[in-house]
N, C-alpha and C positions, 0 to 999 in steps of 0.2 A: 478935702485935704488928705494927704497921705497918712496912713497909720504910722504910729511912733516907730515901729521896727523898721520902716522904710525910709528913715531919715538919718542924715549924718548926726553924730553926737553933738547936741547943743545947738542945732540949727533946724530950720524947717525945709531944707533943701533936700529933694528926693536923692537917694543913693544911685539910682539908675540914671546915668547920663551918657551921652554919646557925642562923638565929634560929627556924626552924620545925623540925619533924621532918625529917630528911634524905629527900629523894626516893629516894636510893639509899644502900645501906650503904657506908661508906668502909672500906677496908682489910680487907675480909672476902672469903671465897671465893665469896660470892654474885655477885660481879661477873664471875665466870667461868662462870657458869651458862649454860644453853642459851637463856635469854631474850634474851641479848645476842649469841648466836653469829653470827647473820646480819650484824649491824652490824660485829662485830670481823672477819668474814670479808671485808668490803669492803677492809680494810687490806691483806690478802695479795693480793687481786685487783688492786687499784689499783697496788700496789707492783710486782707482776710485770709489769703493763702498762707502767708507766714505765720499768722496768729494760729491757724488750725494746725500747721506742721509743728509749731512749738508745743501746742497742747498734747500732741502725741509723743513728744520727747525727741524730736529729730535734732534739736539743739536747745540750749538753755538761753532764754532772753526774759528776764524778769520785768522788762520795761514795756514790752509790746502790749501787754494787757491794759496799759493805761491809755493807749491810743486807739485800740481796736477791740471791739466786742467779739466774742467767740460766736461764730455762726454754727447753726445747726446743720448747715449744708456740709456733707462729707466731701472731701477732695480726694481724687484718685491718687494711689500711691506714687504714680509717676510725677504728679504735680508736686507732692511733698518732697520727693527725692531731688527734683529739679530745683526747687527753692533751697533745699539743704546744700546742694552742690554750689549754687551761686552764692549764698550767704557765706558758706565755708571758704570758698575760693577767694572772694573779695576780701573776706576778713584776713586770710593769710597773707595776701598781697599787701594789704594796709599795714599789718603788723610787721612784715619784713621791711617795708618802707620806713616805718617809724623806728625800728631798731637800728637800721643802717644810718639814718640821719640823727639818731639819738634824740628823737622827737623835736629837733630844731628845724621845723618845717610847718607847712600849712596844708590843710586838706580842704578842698571845695567839693562839697557833695551836691551835684547838680540833679535836679529832680528828686530831692530827698524824700518827699512824702512822708510817711510816718516811720521812717528808718530810725533805728535806735543805736546805731553805731557809736555815736558820741558817748552815751552812757556806758556802753559796754567796754569801750576803751578806757573810759575814766576808772571803771572798776578794776582794770588791769594796770592802772597807773601808766598808760600809754597815750596820754593826750598830746597831740602836737601843740606847738605854740599858738596857733590859730586853727579854728575849725569853723567853716562856714557851711550853712545849709541854704540852698536856693530852691524855690518852687514857686508855683502860682500863689498870688496873695491869699486866696481863699483856702488853700491847703496850709500855708504857713500859719495863718490866723487860727484854724482848727487845731493845729499842733500846739500852738502857743497856749490856747484855751485849755487843751487837755492837760 
């Protein structure tokens, strides 16, 4: 059966439905196969890089520590700067969008991984009406557990 987070509220119907044949099996162990392993691995790598950059003070993120352990492996300054630029740039775009819509909008974060945007927006009282995070079931389960 599908995990609770993958069901419509009050039913046992999976959320992922399609008018055509699904391009991927929903709620099955196939999504943990080796075909997706490389894509899922980017979650771990990106999260560790972000955690390291935060530990060096590139930006403030009090939530990432709850999802990612600090690695002893040092990252090159170019990596830290690159993640800072990406996180800062996306954050500025999201905030501009939320201010323009006065938060009467929704955000869908595809491939969310261990992203902490939701909690950082909440701290700034900038949550949209709806905020969705989408990722592989194994990653979503890990995040929910954390």
